[in-house]
C-alpha positions as CSV (number, residue, x, y, z in Angstrom):
1,M,-45.7,52.9,-10.0
2,V,-44.0,55.8,-11.8
3,A,-45.2,57.0,-15.2
4,T,-42.4,55.2,-17.1
5,D,-43.5,51.9,-15.6
6,A,-47.0,52.5,-16.9
7,A,-45.8,53.3,-20.4
8,Q,-43.8,50.1,-20.7
9,R,-46.7,48.0,-19.4
10,E,-49.0,49.5,-22.0
11,E,-46.4,48.7,-24.7
12,I,-46.2,45.1,-23.5
13,A,-50.0,44.9,-23.3
14,A,-50.2,45.8,-27.0
15,L,-48.0,42.8,-28.0
16,S,-49.4,39.4,-29.1
17,W,-48.6,36.5,-26.8
18,P,-45.7,35.2,-29.1
19,E,-44.3,38.8,-29.2
20,T,-44.6,39.0,-25.4
21,V,-42.6,35.7,-25.1
22,A,-40.0,37.1,-27.5
23,W,-39.9,40.4,-25.5
24,I,-39.2,38.5,-22.3
25,G,-36.7,36.2,-24.0
26,L,-34.8,39.2,-25.3
27,R,-34.4,40.7,-21.9
28,L,-33.4,37.3,-20.3
29,A,-30.9,36.6,-23.0
30,E,-29.4,40.0,-22.3
31,A,-29.2,39.0,-18.6
32,L,-27.4,35.7,-19.6
33,Q,-24.9,37.8,-21.6
34,Y,-24.3,40.1,-18.7
35,A,-23.7,37.1,-16.4
36,S,-21.4,35.5,-19.0
37,D,-19.5,38.8,-19.4
38,H,-18.8,38.6,-15.7
39,G,-17.8,34.9,-15.8
40,V,-21.0,33.6,-14.3
41,L,-23.0,30.6,-15.4
42,H,-26.5,30.5,-13.8
43,R,-27.3,26.7,-14.1
44,D,-30.8,27.0,-12.8
45,I,-33.0,28.9,-15.3
46,K,-36.6,28.2,-14.6
47,P,-39.8,30.2,-14.0
48,A,-39.4,30.5,-10.3
49,N,-36.0,32.2,-10.9
50,V,-37.5,35.0,-13.0
51,L,-39.0,37.9,-11.3
52,L,-41.1,40.6,-12.9
53,A,-40.4,44.3,-12.0
54,A,-43.3,46.7,-11.7
55,D,-42.8,47.8,-15.3
56,G,-43.0,44.2,-16.5
57,T,-39.3,43.7,-17.1
58,P,-38.1,40.2,-16.3
59,K,-35.2,39.9,-13.8
60,L,-33.1,36.8,-13.6
61,A,-32.7,35.8,-9.9
62,D,-31.4,33.1,-7.6
63,F,-27.8,32.5,-8.4
64,N,-27.5,30.0,-5.6
65,V,-26.1,27.2,-7.9
66,S,-24.3,29.4,-10.4
67,S,-20.6,29.1,-11.0
68,S,-18.1,31.7,-11.9
69,D,-14.6,31.9,-13.2
70,T,-13.3,32.9,-9.8
71,V,-15.6,31.0,-7.3
72,R,-16.6,27.6,-8.4
73,A,-18.9,25.1,-6.7
74,G,-17.3,21.8,-5.8
75,A,-16.8,19.3,-8.6
76,G,-19.6,17.1,-7.3
77,F,-22.1,19.9,-6.8
78,L,-24.3,20.8,-9.8
79,G,-27.6,21.9,-8.5
80,G,-30.3,23.1,-10.9
81,S,-33.8,22.0,-11.7
82,V,-34.0,18.7,-13.6
83,A,-37.0,19.7,-15.7
84,Y,-35.1,22.6,-17.3
85,M,-31.6,21.1,-17.6
86,S,-29.8,20.7,-20.9
87,P,-28.8,17.3,-22.0
88,E,-25.1,18.0,-21.1
89,Q,-26.1,19.2,-17.6
90,L,-28.1,16.0,-17.1
91,E,-25.1,14.0,-18.3
92,A,-23.0,15.9,-15.7
93,C,-25.5,14.7,-13.0
94,H,-25.4,11.1,-14.3
95,P,-23.1,8.8,-12.4
96,H,-22.2,6.8,-15.5
97,R,-21.6,9.5,-18.0
98,P,-18.2,11.3,-18.5
99,R,-19.4,14.9,-18.5
100,S,-18.9,17.2,-15.5
101,A,-19.9,20.7,-14.3
102,A,-16.7,22.0,-16.0
103,D,-18.3,21.0,-19.4
104,L,-21.1,23.5,-19.0
105,D,-21.2,26.9,-20.5
106,T,-23.7,29.6,-21.5
107,R,-25.3,27.3,-24.1
108,S,-26.6,25.2,-21.3
109,D,-28.3,28.2,-19.8
110,I,-29.6,29.0,-23.3
111,Y,-31.2,25.5,-23.5
112,A,-32.9,26.0,-20.1
113,L,-34.1,29.4,-21.2
114,G,-35.5,27.8,-24.4
115,V,-37.4,25.2,-22.3
116,M,-38.9,27.9,-20.1
117,L,-39.9,30.2,-22.9
118,W,-41.5,27.2,-24.8
119,E,-43.4,26.4,-21.7
120,L,-44.5,30.0,-21.4
121,L,-45.6,30.0,-25.0
122,T,-47.4,26.7,-25.1
123,G,-48.3,25.8,-21.5
124,S,-46.1,22.6,-21.5
125,R,-42.4,21.8,-21.7
126,P,-41.1,20.4,-25.0
127,G,-40.6,16.6,-24.8
128,A,-42.8,16.5,-21.6
129,D,-40.6,13.9,-20.0
130,H,-41.6,12.7,-16.5
131,V,-39.3,14.5,-14.0
132,A,-38.7,13.3,-10.5
133,E,-37.0,15.8,-8.1
134,T,-34.3,13.2,-7.4
135,P,-34.2,11.0,-10.5
136,T,-32.8,7.5,-10.6
137,V,-30.2,6.5,-13.2
138,D,-33.0,5.0,-15.3
139,A,-35.0,8.2,-15.1
140,L,-31.9,10.2,-16.1
141,D,-31.4,7.9,-19.1
142,A,-35.0,8.3,-20.2
143,M,-34.8,12.1,-19.9
144,L,-31.6,12.1,-21.9
145,R,-33.2,10.1,-24.7
146,T,-36.1,12.6,-24.8
147,R,-33.8,15.7,-24.7
148,R,-31.5,14.3,-27.3
149,A,-34.3,14.7,-29.9
150,P,-35.1,18.2,-31.1
151,P,-38.8,19.4,-30.7
152,H,-40.9,17.7,-33.3
153,G,-44.4,16.3,-33.9
154,D,-46.8,17.1,-31.1
155,A,-44.4,19.6,-29.5
156,L,-44.4,21.7,-32.7
157,T,-48.1,21.6,-33.1
158,A,-48.5,22.9,-29.5
159,L,-47.1,26.2,-30.7
160,P,-49.9,28.8,-31.0
161,S,-51.2,29.4,-34.6
162,D,-50.0,33.0,-34.4
163,C,-46.5,32.0,-33.5
164,P,-44.2,33.6,-36.2
165,Q,-41.8,31.2,-38.0
166,T,-38.9,33.3,-36.7
167,L,-39.8,32.7,-33.1
168,R,-40.3,29.0,-33.8
169,R,-36.8,28.9,-35.3
170,V,-35.2,30.8,-32.4
171,L,-36.7,28.5,-29.8
172,T,-36.1,25.3,-31.7
173,R,-32.4,26.3,-32.0
174,C,-32.3,27.0,-28.2
175,L,-33.4,23.5,-27.7
176,A,-30.9,21.8,-30.0
177,P,-29.6,18.6,-28.4
178,E,-26.0,19.5,-29.1
179,P,-24.5,22.7,-27.5
180,A,-22.6,23.5,-30.8
181,D,-26.0,23.8,-32.6
182,R,-27.5,26.3,-30.1
183,W,-27.0,30.1,-30.1
184,A,-23.4,30.7,-29.0
185,S,-24.1,33.6,-26.5
186,G,-26.8,35.5,-24.8
187,A,-26.0,38.5,-27.1
188,E,-26.6,36.4,-30.2
189,L,-29.9,35.0,-28.8
190,A,-31.0,38.6,-27.8
191,Q,-30.4,39.7,-31.3
192,Q,-32.5,36.9,-32.7
193,F,-35.4,37.7,-30.3
194,D,-35.1,41.4,-31.4
195,L,-35.6,40.2,-35.0
196,C,-38.8,38.3,-33.9
197,L,-40.1,41.7,-32.7
């Protein structure tokens, strides 16, 4: 590990846990913006697809199910991890709903990032719906009902007592049921995480 790696690790170690989550969120939001600037939608944001460099910097990995403006997966192929999917991505997987993969954009990745960061902050995903790896239509309907409700009640009380109101607001907006109510881009989200710090 080079000296610069150690300095950044010491900086991270001095942060509170909510600040650490915001620090990680900032860098992953920048990665989403970079992907978006290059016409790429990740579609599978989850903890297993985030790697930590020696200096602690998170790196977004595994673009196996991503789509791009120039190379698109087949219309029937969505991929992704059901536990972190946005409502619109779940609808695109649902055989009786009109949405398709073409309806997804960066705001869907922002939702998944919000779920992942919420889980990192609290130890559980918001909504805590039961997730099967290959869900039935009934299970998809149940997950959609859960994800169509913004975090409230027990989910909000799961946030640590030292969680700043700004971070709560940023994550809650990431998890808005409607894409239009979420942060519009990775750059906008990164700016919000920067304000949390």
